[in-house]
N, C-alpha and C positions, 0 to 999 in steps of 0.2 A: 507493501499500501505507501502511496506517499501521502506528504502531510507538508503542507507550505508556517509559518510562525517568521511572522511578527513584532519585533520587538519597539517602541517607543518608548518615548521617554512623557512620566504620568507630568500632566500639564503642573505645572511652580515650574519646573526643574531647568535649570540656566541651561539654554542647549546654544551653545558657542557654537560649533561649527551649520547650527542650523540660519546666523543670524551673520557667521562668517557669507555664507554662499547666499542670505538674501542680499547681502550689501553689492555683493556683486554683481543679484539681476537687475539690482535697481539704476547700478549703475551702467551698463549694459545698456537703458532703457525703456530696459520693462519695471514702471513703477508699476505696475497695477497692481506685482507679487507686494505683501504686505505680511507677510510670516511665512519663516522657511521655517518644519522641522524634523529632524535627523530620525530615520531609525535601520534599524535592521530587516534583513528579510535570507528565510533558510529556507529552501528545498533537504522535505527530504526521507529516504526511501530511509522503509520499515518491514520487515518480517515479525508480522503479530495475529495471533491466533484472531482475534476477531479487533471488530472496531472501535471498542466501550475498554479492550488490549491497550492496544493502539494511542487510547485518549490522556488513556491517566499513563501511557509509556511515557508520549508527550511532553505534561503536565510536570513529571517525576523532573524531566529535559530540560524545562524552562524555570521550573524552580529552583534549581541543583546547579545549571550550569550555563543556559542561555538569556538567561534575563538576571541581572541584579533586581530582584522583585523590590526594592529599596527605591527603586531612583526610576524603575522600567513595571510599565504595558505590557501582559505580551495577551497576544493570540493568534488560532490556533483556526487549521482546516485541512480536513479531511478529504482525501480527497478518492473517490469508489464506497 
């Protein structure tokens, strides 16, 4: 099974990389850009017995390694 994991900073957490990209876009005449938040995207392929088991294991991976849950949120999408 394939899964997608999206990791984003929580609201209120400073995003200096996003601010830098926003500044660059504005300086390139993309003045309509009012905010940019940078995150992470991961595709994983797993051999899980069931969709429930896959979701459980993905949540464990996110909680332990893929996301810093103090400052980041994550979202999982399972294909198939």
